[in-house]
NUVEXMAR-427032 format. One record per residue: residue in one letter; residue number from 1; x, y, z of N, C-alpha, C in turn. Coordinates in Angstrom, 1 decimal. Layout:
<pts>
<type->A&seq->NUM&n_x->X&n_y->Y&n_z->Z&ca_x->X&ca_y->Y&ca_z->Z&c_x->X&c_y->Y&c_z->Z>
...
</pts>
This chain:
<pts>
<type->M&seq->1&n_x->110.1&n_y->97.2&n_z->134.2&ca_x->109.4&ca_y->95.6&ca_z->133.3&c_x->109.9&c_y->94.3&c_z->134.8>
<type->E&seq->2&n_x->109.8&n_y->93.9&n_z->134.6&ca_x->109.8&ca_y->92.9&ca_z->135.2&c_x->110.6&c_y->91.4&c_z->134.4>
<type->W&seq->3&n_x->111.1&n_y->90.8&n_z->134.5&ca_x->112.4&ca_y->90.1&ca_z->134.0&c_x->111.4&c_y->88.6&c_z->133.2>
<type->T&seq->4&n_x->109.6&n_y->88.3&n_z->134.6&ca_x->109.1&ca_y->87.3&ca_z->134.5&c_x->108.4&c_y->88.1&c_z->133.0>
<type->Q&seq->5&n_x->108.8&n_y->89.3&n_z->133.1&ca_x->107.6&ca_y->89.6&ca_z->131.9&c_x->108.3&c_y->90.0&c_z->130.6>
<type->I&seq->6&n_x->109.2&n_y->89.0&n_z->130.0&ca_x->109.9&ca_y->89.3&ca_z->129.3&c_x->110.0&c_y->87.5&c_z->129.2>
<type->F&seq->7&n_x->110.6&n_y->86.7&n_z->129.7&ca_x->111.2&ca_y->85.5&ca_z->130.2&c_x->110.0&c_y->84.1&c_z->129.7>
<type->I&seq->8&n_x->109.0&n_y->84.7&n_z->130.2&ca_x->107.5&ca_y->84.2&ca_z->130.3&c_x->106.4&c_y->83.4&c_z->128.9>
<type->P&seq->9&n_x->106.8&n_y->85.0&n_z->128.8&ca_x->106.6&ca_y->85.3&ca_z->126.3&c_x->107.2&c_y->84.3&c_z->125.9>
<type->I&seq->10&n_x->108.5&n_y->84.8&n_z->126.2&ca_x->109.5&ca_y->83.7&ca_z->125.1&c_x->109.3&c_y->82.1&c_z->125.1>
<type->V&seq->11&n_x->109.8&n_y->81.4&n_z->126.4&ca_x->109.2&ca_y->80.2&ca_z->126.8&c_x->108.1&c_y->80.4&c_z->126.8>
<type->V&seq->12&n_x->107.3&n_y->80.5&n_z->126.2&ca_x->105.1&ca_y->80.0&ca_z->125.8&c_x->105.1&c_y->79.5&c_z->124.5>
<type->S&seq->13&n_x->105.5&n_y->81.0&n_z->124.2&ca_x->106.2&ca_y->81.1&ca_z->122.5&c_x->106.8&c_y->79.9&c_z->121.8>
<type->F&seq->14&n_x->108.0&n_y->79.4&n_z->122.7&ca_x->109.5&ca_y->78.5&ca_z->121.8&c_x->108.6&c_y->77.8&c_z->122.2>
<type->A&seq->15&n_x->107.2&n_y->77.3&n_z->123.3&ca_x->107.2&ca_y->75.9&ca_z->123.9&c_x->105.9&c_y->75.5&c_z->122.2>
<type->I&seq->16&n_x->105.0&n_y->76.6&n_z->122.4&ca_x->104.5&ca_y->75.6&ca_z->121.3&c_x->104.5&c_y->76.0&c_z->120.0>
<type->T&seq->17&n_x->105.9&n_y->76.9&n_z->119.5&ca_x->106.7&ca_y->76.1&ca_z->118.0&c_x->107.1&c_y->74.7&c_z->117.9>
<type->V&seq->18&n_x->107.5&n_y->74.5&n_z->119.6&ca_x->108.4&ca_y->73.4&ca_z->119.0&c_x->107.0&c_y->72.0&c_z->119.9>
<type->S&seq->19&n_x->105.9&n_y->72.0&n_z->119.6&ca_x->105.4&ca_y->71.3&ca_z->119.9&c_x->104.4&c_y->71.3&c_z->118.4>
<type->V&seq->20&n_x->104.3&n_y->72.8&n_z->117.8&ca_x->103.2&ca_y->72.5&ca_z->117.0&c_x->104.1&c_y->72.4&c_z->115.5>
<type->M&seq->21&n_x->105.2&n_y->72.9&n_z->114.7&ca_x->106.3&ca_y->72.5&ca_z->114.1&c_x->106.9&c_y->71.2&c_z->114.1>
<type->P&seq->22&n_x->106.4&n_y->70.5&n_z->114.4&ca_x->106.6&ca_y->69.0&ca_z->114.0&c_x->105.6&c_y->67.8&c_z->113.1>
<type->L&seq->23&n_x->104.0&n_y->68.9&n_z->113.9&ca_x->103.0&ca_y->68.4&ca_z->113.2&c_x->102.5&c_y->69.3&c_z->111.3>
<type->F&seq->24&n_x->103.1&n_y->69.9&n_z->112.1&ca_x->103.1&ca_y->71.2&ca_z->110.4&c_x->103.7&c_y->70.8&c_z->109.5>
<type->I&seq->25&n_x->105.0&n_y->70.5&n_z->109.7&ca_x->105.9&ca_y->69.7&ca_z->109.0&c_x->105.4&c_y->68.3&c_z->108.5>
<type->G&seq->26&n_x->105.2&n_y->67.5&n_z->109.3&ca_x->105.4&ca_y->66.3&ca_z->108.6&c_x->103.1&c_y->66.3&c_z->107.9>
<type->Y&seq->27&n_x->102.5&n_y->66.5&n_z->107.8&ca_x->101.4&ca_y->67.8&ca_z->107.5&c_x->102.1&c_y->67.5&c_z->106.0>
<type->F&seq->28&n_x->101.9&n_y->68.5&n_z->105.4&ca_x->103.3&ca_y->69.4&ca_z->104.6&c_x->103.7&c_y->68.3&c_z->103.4>
<type->Q&seq->29&n_x->104.1&n_y->67.3&n_z->104.3&ca_x->105.1&ca_y->66.4&ca_z->103.6&c_x->103.8&c_y->65.2&c_z->103.5>
<type->M&seq->30&n_x->103.8&n_y->65.2&n_z->103.8&ca_x->101.6&ca_y->63.4&ca_z->103.8&c_x->101.2&c_y->64.5&c_z->102.7>
<type->K&seq->31&n_x->100.9&n_y->66.2&n_z->102.0&ca_x->100.5&ca_y->66.2&ca_z->101.0&c_x->101.2&c_y->65.9&c_z->100.4>
<type->K&seq->32&n_x->102.7&n_y->66.2&n_z->100.2&ca_x->103.9&ca_y->66.0&ca_z->98.9&c_x->103.4&c_y->68.2&c_z->98.4>
<type->Q&seq->33&n_x->103.6&n_y->69.1&n_z->99.4&ca_x->103.4&ca_y->70.3&ca_z->99.5&c_x->104.6&c_y->71.0&c_z->99.4>
<type->G&seq->34&n_x->105.3&n_y->71.4&n_z->98.8&ca_x->106.2&ca_y->72.0&ca_z->99.5&c_x->106.8&c_y->73.1&c_z->98.7>
<type->Q&seq->35&n_x->108.7&n_y->73.3&n_z->98.7&ca_x->109.0&ca_y->74.1&ca_z->97.8&c_x->109.1&c_y->73.9&c_z->96.1>
<type->V&seq->36&n_x->108.9&n_y->74.7&n_z->95.7&ca_x->109.3&ca_y->74.6&ca_z->94.6&c_x->110.9&c_y->75.4&c_z->92.9>
<type->T&seq->37&n_x->111.5&n_y->74.4&n_z->92.4&ca_x->112.3&ca_y->75.6&ca_z->92.4&c_x->112.3&c_y->75.3&c_z->90.6>
<type->R&seq->38&n_x->113.0&n_y->76.5&n_z->90.7&ca_x->112.9&ca_y->76.9&ca_z->88.7&c_x->114.3&c_y->75.3&c_z->87.8>
<type->E&seq->39&n_x->113.4&n_y->74.8&n_z->87.1&ca_x->114.7&ca_y->73.9&ca_z->86.2&c_x->115.7&c_y->75.3&c_z->85.6>
<type->D&seq->40&n_x->115.8&n_y->76.8&n_z->86.0&ca_x->116.8&ca_y->76.5&ca_z->84.6&c_x->118.0&c_y->77.2&c_z->86.0>
<type->G&seq->41&n_x->117.2&n_y->77.0&n_z->87.3&ca_x->118.4&ca_y->77.2&ca_z->88.2&c_x->119.5&c_y->76.8&c_z->88.4>
<type->P&seq->42&n_x->120.6&n_y->76.5&n_z->89.1&ca_x->121.2&ca_y->76.0&ca_z->90.0&c_x->121.0&c_y->75.1&c_z->89.6>
<type->T&seq->43&n_x->121.9&n_y->74.0&n_z->89.7&ca_x->121.0&ca_y->72.1&ca_z->89.9&c_x->121.4&c_y->71.6&c_z->91.8>
<type->W&seq->44&n_x->122.1&n_y->72.0&n_z->92.6&ca_x->122.0&ca_y->71.7&ca_z->93.8&c_x->121.0&c_y->72.5&c_z->94.1>
<type->H&seq->45&n_x->120.0&n_y->74.1&n_z->93.5&ca_x->119.1&ca_y->73.8&ca_z->94.3&c_x->117.9&c_y->72.9&c_z->94.3>
<type->S&seq->46&n_x->117.6&n_y->71.8&n_z->92.8&ca_x->117.1&ca_y->70.7&ca_z->93.4&c_x->116.4&c_y->70.1&c_z->94.5>
<type->V&seq->47&n_x->118.1&n_y->70.5&n_z->95.3&ca_x->117.5&ca_y->69.8&ca_z->96.5&c_x->116.5&c_y->70.2&c_z->97.4>
<type->K&seq->48&n_x->116.3&n_y->71.1&n_z->97.6&ca_x->115.1&ca_y->71.3&ca_z->98.0&c_x->113.9&c_y->71.8&c_z->97.2>
<type->T&seq->49&n_x->113.3&n_y->70.9&n_z->96.6&ca_x->112.5&ca_y->70.4&ca_z->95.8&c_x->111.8&c_y->69.8&c_z->96.8>
<type->G&seq->50&n_x->110.5&n_y->70.8&n_z->97.9&ca_x->109.4&ca_y->69.1&ca_z->98.1&c_x->110.1&c_y->69.4&c_z->99.5>
<type->T&seq->51&n_x->110.5&n_y->70.4&n_z->99.8&ca_x->110.6&ca_y->71.0&ca_z->101.2&c_x->109.3&c_y->71.6&c_z->102.0>
<type->P&seq->52&n_x->109.0&n_y->71.0&n_z->102.8&ca_x->107.9&ca_y->72.4&ca_z->103.3&c_x->107.6&c_y->73.7&c_z->103.7>
<type->T&seq->53&n_x->107.6&n_y->74.4&n_z->102.6&ca_x->107.6&ca_y->75.6&ca_z->103.7&c_x->106.0&c_y->75.9&c_z->104.2>
<type->M&seq->54&n_x->106.4&n_y->77.9&n_z->104.2&ca_x->105.0&ca_y->78.4&ca_z->105.3&c_x->105.3&c_y->78.1&c_z->106.1>
<type->G&seq->55&n_x->106.0&n_y->77.6&n_z->108.0&ca_x->106.1&ca_y->77.2&ca_z->108.6&c_x->106.3&c_y->78.8&c_z->109.2>
<type->G&seq->56&n_x->106.5&n_y->79.2&n_z->108.1&ca_x->106.3&ca_y->81.3&ca_z->109.3&c_x->105.3&c_y->81.4&c_z->110.3>
<type->V&seq->57&n_x->103.7&n_y->80.0&n_z->109.5&ca_x->102.4&ca_y->80.9&ca_z->110.2&c_x->102.3&c_y->79.7&c_z->111.7>
<type->V&seq->58&n_x->103.3&n_y->79.3&n_z->111.3&ca_x->103.2&ca_y->78.2&ca_z->113.2&c_x->104.0&c_y->79.7&c_z->114.4>
<type->F&seq->59&n_x->105.1&n_y->80.4&n_z->113.4&ca_x->105.5&ca_y->81.8&ca_z->114.4&c_x->104.7&c_y->82.0&c_z->114.8>
<type->L&seq->60&n_x->103.8&n_y->83.0&n_z->114.0&ca_x->103.1&ca_y->84.1&ca_z->113.1&c_x->101.8&c_y->83.5&c_z->114.5>
<type->V&seq->61&n_x->101.2&n_y->82.3&n_z->114.8&ca_x->100.3&ca_y->81.7&ca_z->115.7&c_x->100.7&c_y->81.6&c_z->116.4>
<type->A&seq->62&n_x->101.3&n_y->81.4&n_z->117.4&ca_x->102.4&ca_y->81.4&ca_z->118.4&c_x->102.3&c_y->83.0&c_z->119.2>
<type->S&seq->63&n_x->103.3&n_y->84.0&n_z->118.4&ca_x->103.5&ca_y->84.7&ca_z->118.9&c_x->102.4&c_y->85.1&c_z->118.8>
<type->L&seq->64&n_x->101.0&n_y->85.1&n_z->118.7&ca_x->100.3&ca_y->86.2&ca_z->118.6&c_x->99.7&c_y->85.5&c_z->119.7>
<type->I&seq->65&n_x->99.4&n_y->83.9&n_z->119.7&ca_x->98.2&ca_y->83.6&ca_z->121.5&c_x->99.1&c_y->84.1&c_z->122.2>
<type->T&seq->66&n_x->101.1&n_y->83.4&n_z->122.0&ca_x->101.6&ca_y->84.4&ca_z->123.3&c_x->101.4&c_y->85.6&c_z->123.5>
<type->S&seq->67&n_x->101.9&n_y->87.0&n_z->123.0&ca_x->101.2&ca_y->88.3&ca_z->122.9&c_x->99.6&c_y->88.4&c_z->123.5>
<type->L&seq->68&n_x->98.3&n_y->87.5&n_z->122.7&ca_x->97.7&ca_y->88.4&ca_z->123.5&c_x->97.3&c_y->88.4&c_z->125.1>
<type->A&seq->69&n_x->97.9&n_y->86.8&n_z->125.1&ca_x->97.0&ca_y->85.6&ca_z->125.7&c_x->98.9&c_y->87.1&c_z->127.6>
<type->M&seq->70&n_x->99.6&n_y->87.1&n_z->127.1&ca_x->100.3&ca_y->87.6&ca_z->127.7&c_x->100.6&c_y->89.2&c_z->128.5>
<type->G&seq->71&n_x->99.7&n_y->89.7&n_z->127.1&ca_x->99.1&ca_y->91.4&ca_z->127.5&c_x->98.3&c_y->91.2&c_z->128.5>
<type->L&seq->72&n_x->97.1&n_y->90.6&n_z->128.7&ca_x->96.0&ca_y->89.6&ca_z->128.7&c_x->96.5&c_y->90.1&c_z->130.7>
<type->F&seq->73&n_x->97.1&n_y->88.5&n_z->130.8&ca_x->98.0&ca_y->88.3&ca_z->132.0&c_x->98.4&c_y->89.0&c_z->132.5>
<type->F&seq->74&n_x->99.8&n_y->90.4&n_z->132.2&ca_x->100.6&ca_y->91.1&ca_z->132.2&c_x->99.5&c_y->92.3&c_z->132.9>
<type->H&seq->75&n_x->98.1&n_y->93.1&n_z->132.1&ca_x->98.2&ca_y->94.5&ca_z->131.8&c_x->98.3&c_y->95.0&c_z->131.3>
<type->Q&seq->76&n_x->99.1&n_y->94.6&n_z->130.0&ca_x->99.8&ca_y->95.1&ca_z->129.3&c_x->99.2&c_y->95.9&c_z->127.9>
<type->F&seq->77&n_x->97.4&n_y->95.3&n_z->128.0&ca_x->97.2&ca_y->94.9&ca_z->126.2&c_x->97.2&c_y->96.0&c_z->126.1>
<type->T&seq->78&n_x->97.7&n_y->96.8&n_z->125.7&ca_x->97.4&ca_y->98.5&ca_z->125.2&c_x->98.2&c_y->98.3&c_z->123.5>
<type->P&seq->79&n_x->98.0&n_y->100.0&n_z->123.5&ca_x->97.7&ca_y->100.1&ca_z->121.8&c_x->99.5&c_y->100.3&c_z->120.7>
<type->S&seq->80&n_x->100.2&n_y->100.3&n_z->122.1&ca_x->101.5&ca_y->100.3&ca_z->121.6&c_x->101.2&c_y->98.4&c_z->121.3>
<type->L&seq->81&n_x->100.4&n_y->97.4&n_z->121.6&ca_x->101.2&ca_y->95.5&ca_z->121.2&c_x->100.1&c_y->95.8&c_z->120.1>
<type->L&seq->82&n_x->98.7&n_y->96.4&n_z->120.2&ca_x->98.3&ca_y->96.6&ca_z->119.3&c_x->98.0&c_y->96.8&c_z->117.9>
<type->I&seq->83&n_x->99.1&n_y->97.4&n_z->117.5&ca_x->99.7&ca_y->98.8&ca_z->116.2&c_x->100.7&c_y->97.0&c_z->116.1>
<type->I&seq->84&n_x->102.2&n_y->96.7&n_z->116.9&ca_x->102.7&ca_y->95.2&ca_z->116.4&c_x->102.3&c_y->94.4&c_z->116.7>
<type->L&seq->85&n_x->101.5&n_y->94.1&n_z->117.2&ca_x->100.1&ca_y->93.0&ca_z->116.5&c_x->99.4&c_y->93.3&c_z->114.8>
<type->F&seq->86&n_x->98.8&n_y->94.4&n_z->114.5&ca_x->99.3&ca_y->94.4&ca_z->113.8&c_x->99.6&c_y->94.7&c_z->111.6>
<type->I&seq->87&n_x->101.5&n_y->95.3&n_z->112.5&ca_x->102.5&ca_y->94.9&ca_z->111.8&c_x->102.8&c_y->93.3&c_z->111.8>
<type->L&seq->88&n_x->102.3&n_y->92.7&n_z->112.7&ca_x->103.0&ca_y->91.2&ca_z->112.6&c_x->102.1&c_y->90.0&c_z->111.6>
<type->V&seq->89&n_x->100.9&n_y->90.5&n_z->111.5&ca_x->99.6&ca_y->89.4&ca_z->111.4&c_x->99.9&c_y->90.0&c_z->109.5>
<type->L&seq->90&n_x->100.0&n_y->91.5&n_z->108.8&ca_x->99.7&ca_y->91.8&ca_z->108.0&c_x->101.5&c_y->91.6&c_z->106.8>
<type->Y&seq->91&n_x->102.5&n_y->91.0&n_z->108.1&ca_x->103.9&ca_y->90.9&ca_z->107.2&c_x->103.5&c_y->90.0&c_z->107.8>
<type->G&seq->92&n_x->103.4&n_y->88.9&n_z->107.9&ca_x->102.6&ca_y->87.7&ca_z->108.4&c_x->101.9&c_y->87.1&c_z->106.9>
<type->L&seq->93&n_x->101.2&n_y->88.1&n_z->106.5&ca_x->99.8&ca_y->87.2&ca_z->105.6&c_x->101.2&c_y->87.3&c_z->104.4>
<type->L&seq->94&n_x->100.8&n_y->88.7&n_z->104.2&ca_x->102.9&ca_y->88.9&ca_z->102.9&c_x->103.2&c_y->87.8&c_z->103.0>
<type->G&seq->95&n_x->104.3&n_y->87.4&n_z->103.7&ca_x->104.8&ca_y->86.3&ca_z->103.7&c_x->103.6&c_y->84.6&c_z->103.1>
<type->Y&seq->96&n_x->101.9&n_y->85.4&n_z->104.4&ca_x->102.2&ca_y->83.7&ca_z->103.3&c_x->101.8&c_y->83.8&c_z->101.8>
<type->L&seq->97&n_x->101.3&n_y->84.4&n_z->101.9&ca_x->100.6&ca_y->84.8&ca_z->100.5&c_x->101.7&c_y->84.3&c_z->99.3>
<type->D&seq->98&n_x->103.2&n_y->85.0&n_z->100.5&ca_x->103.9&ca_y->84.3&ca_z->98.3&c_x->103.7&c_y->83.8&c_z->99.0>
<type->D&seq->99&n_x->104.5&n_y->82.8&n_z->100.2&ca_x->104.9&ca_y->81.1&ca_z->99.6&c_x->103.5&c_y->80.0&c_z->99.6>
<type->F&seq->100&n_x->101.5&n_y->80.9&n_z->99.4&ca_x->100.5&ca_y->80.2&ca_z->99.0&c_x->100.4&c_y->80.3&c_z->97.0>
<type->I&seq->101&n_x->101.7&n_y->81.0&n_z->97.1&ca_x->101.8&ca_y->81.2&ca_z->95.0&c_x->102.3&c_y->80.5&c_z->94.9>
<type->K&seq->102&n_x->104.4&n_y->80.0&n_z->95.5&ca_x->104.3&ca_y->79.4&ca_z->95.2&c_x->104.1&c_y->77.8&c_z->95.4>
<type->V&seq->103&n_x->103.4&n_y->77.7&n_z->96.3&ca_x->103.2&ca_y->75.9&ca_z->96.7&c_x->101.8&c_y->76.0&c_z->95.8>
<type->F&seq->104&n_x->101.1&n_y->76.5&n_z->95.9&ca_x->99.1&ca_y->75.4&ca_z->95.5&c_x->99.2&c_y->76.1&c_z->93.7>
<type->K&seq->105&n_x->100.1&n_y->76.9&n_z->93.6&ca_x->100.2&ca_y->77.6&ca_z->91.9&c_x->101.5&c_y->77.1&c_z->91.4>
<type->K&seq->106&n_x->102.1&n_y->76.0&n_z->92.2&ca_x->103.5&ca_y->75.2&ca_z->91.4&c_x->103.6&c_y->76.4&c_z->91.2>
<type->R&seq->107&n_x->104.2&n_y->77.7&n_z->91.2&ca_x->105.6&ca_y->79.1&ca_z->90.8&c_x->106.6&c_y->79.0&c_z->91.7>
<type->N&seq->108&n_x->107.1&n_y->80.0&n_z->91.1&ca_x->108.5&ca_y->79.4&ca_z->91.5&c_x->108.6&c_y->80.9&c_z->92.7>
<type->M&seq->109&n_x->108.1&n_y->81.9&n_z->91.6&ca_x->108.8&ca_y->83.6&ca_z->92.1&c_x->106.6&c_y->83.6&c_z->93.0>
<type->G&seq->110&n_x->107.0&n_y->84.0&n_z->94.5&ca_x->105.8&ca_y->84.4&ca_z->94.4&c_x->105.4&c_y->85.6&c_z->93.7>
<type->L&seq->111&n_x->105.5&n_y->86.5&n_z->95.3&ca_x->105.1&ca_y->87.7&ca_z->95.1&c_x->106.2&c_y->88.3&c_z->94.4>
<type->N&seq->112&n_x->106.5&n_y->90.1&n_z->94.3&ca_x->107.6&ca_y->90.0&ca_z->93.6&c_x->108.1&c_y->91.7&c_z->94.8>
<type->S&seq->113&n_x->108.6&n_y->91.8&n_z->94.5&ca_x->109.5&ca_y->93.2&ca_z->95.1&c_x->109.3&c_y->94.5&c_z->95.9>
<type->R&seq->114&n_x->107.9&n_y->94.5&n_z->94.5&ca_x->107.4&ca_y->95.7&ca_z->94.5&c_x->106.7&c_y->95.6&c_z->94.7>
<type->Q&seq->115&n_x->105.7&n_y->94.5&n_z->95.0&ca_x->104.4&ca_y->93.6&ca_z->95.8&c_x->104.1&c_y->93.8&c_z->97.1>
<type->K&seq->116&n_x->105.8&n_y->93.6&n_z->97.5&ca_x->105.7&ca_y->93.1&ca_z->98.9&c_x->106.0&c_y->94.8&c_z->99.8>
<type->L&seq->117&n_x->107.0&n_y->95.7&n_z->99.3&ca_x->107.1&ca_y->96.6&ca_z->99.5&c_x->105.6&c_y->97.6&c_z->99.7>
<type->I&seq->118&n_x->104.7&n_y->97.8&n_z->98.2&ca_x->103.3&ca_y->98.3&ca_z->98.4&c_x->103.4&c_y->97.4&c_z->100.4>
<type->G&seq->119&n_x->103.5&n_y->96.6&n_z->100.5&ca_x->102.2&ca_y->96.0&ca_z->101.7&c_x->103.3&c_y->96.4&c_z->102.8>
<type->Q&seq->120&n_x->104.0&n_y->96.1&n_z->102.5&ca_x->105.0&ca_y->97.1&ca_z->104.4&c_x->104.4&c_y->98.5&c_z->103.6>
<type->I&seq->121&n_x->105.3&n_y->99.5&n_z->103.3&ca_x->104.8&ca_y->100.7&ca_z->103.3&c_x->102.9&c_y->100.4&c_z->103.5>
<type->F&seq->122&n_x->102.0&n_y->100.5&n_z->103.3&ca_x->101.0&ca_y->100.8&ca_z->103.7&c_x->100.9&c_y->99.6&c_z->105.2>
<type->G&seq->123&n_x->101.4&n_y->99.0&n_z->105.6&ca_x->101.0&ca_y->98.7&ca_z->107.4&c_x->102.6&c_y->99.8&c_z->107.6>
<type->G&seq->124&n_x->102.9&n_y->100.6&n_z->107.7&ca_x->103.9&ca_y->101.4&ca_z->108.3&c_x->102.7&c_y->102.7&c_z->107.9>
<type->L&seq->125&n_x->102.1&n_y->103.3&n_z->106.4&ca_x->101.2&ca_y->105.0&ca_z->106.7&c_x->100.4&c_y->104.5&c_z->107.6>
<type->V&seq->126&n_x->99.3&n_y->102.8&n_z->107.9&ca_x->97.7&ca_y->103.0&ca_z->108.7&c_x->98.9&c_y->102.8&c_z->110.2>
<type->S&seq->127&n_x->99.9&n_y->102.3&n_z->110.2&ca_x->100.8&ca_y->101.8&ca_z->111.9&c_x->100.5&c_y->104.0&c_z->112.4>
<type->T&seq->128&n_x->101.1&n_y->104.3&n_z->111.6&ca_x->101.5&ca_y->106.3&ca_z->112.0&c_x->100.0&c_y->106.9&c_z->111.3>
<type->L&seq->129&n_x->99.1&n_y->106.5&n_z->110.8&ca_x->98.4&ca_y->107.2&ca_z->111.2&c_x->97.4&c_y->107.0&c_z->112.1>
<type->F&seq->130&n_x->97.3&n_y->105.5&n_z->112.9&ca_x->97.0&ca_y->105.4&ca_z->113.8&c_x->97.4&c_y->105.7&c_z->114.7>
<type->I&seq->131&n_x->99.1&n_y->106.6&n_z->115.5&ca_x->99.6&ca_y->106.3&ca_z->115.9&c_x->99.1&c_y->108.1&c_z->116.6>
<type->E&seq->132&n_x->98.7&n_y->108.8&n_z->115.0&ca_x->98.8&ca_y->110.5&ca_z->115.3&c_x->97.7&c_y->110.4&c_z->115.2>
<type->V&seq->133&n_x->95.9&n_y->109.9&n_z->114.5&ca_x->95.1&ca_y->109.8&ca_z->114.7&c_x->94.7&c_y->110.0&c_z->116.7>
<type->K&seq->134&n_x->95.6&n_y->108.7&n_z->116.7&ca_x->95.0&ca_y->108.5&ca_z->118.2&c_x->96.7&c_y->109.7&c_z->119.9>
<type->D&seq->135&n_x->96.8&n_y->109.6&n_z->119.2&ca_x->97.3&ca_y->110.9&ca_z->119.7&c_x->98.6&c_y->110.3&c_z->121.2>
<type->F&seq->136&n_x->98.6&n_y->109.2&n_z->121.5&ca_x->99.2&ca_y->108.4&ca_z->122.3&c_x->100.0&c_y->108.2&c_z->123.0>
<type->Q&seq->137&n_x->101.0&n_y->107.7&n_z->124.4&ca_x->101.5&ca_y->107.9&ca_z->124.6&c_x->102.3&c_y->106.1&c_z->125.3>
<type->T&seq->138&n_x->102.9&n_y->106.7&n_z->124.1&ca_x->103.7&ca_y->105.2&ca_z->125.1&c_x->104.8&c_y->104.6&c_z->125.8>
<type->P&seq->139&n_x->104.2&n_y->104.0&n_z->126.0&ca_x->104.7&ca_y->103.6&ca_z->128.6&c_x->106.6&c_y->103.6&c_z->127.7>
</pts>
C-alpha cells in the first residue's frame, strides 16, 4: 500500500469534518437542542447543559464518503471494506440513537449498556457470518 492511499483519505475526511462541523454545531445551537444533564448530578455538570451533541454524525458521514470514494478511486472496493463500513454505520447508528433519545426525548439516559452491547454483538455476529459464508481472503 502506497502512502497516498493512507494520506489522501485522512486529509479528505479531515477537510470534510472541519468544514461541516461548525455548520452542524451552529444549527444545533440555533435550534437550542443539546445535552441534557440530570438534576441530581454534580453541580459542575450543569455547564454541559445545552452543549450540542450528535457530532458523531459528521464524523460518520465524512468517513463514509471518504471510504467509498477512495475505495473506488484506488480500486480497493473489497468485501473487507464493506464489512468495516457496515460496522462503522451500525455503531454510528447506536451512537445516534443514544444521542437522539437524550436530545429529543429530553432524557439524560439514552440507551443502556445492555442495549448497546446487544447492538455491538449483533454487528460482530453479522460480520463473522458474512466472512464465513463468503469465505473470502483478506488482501
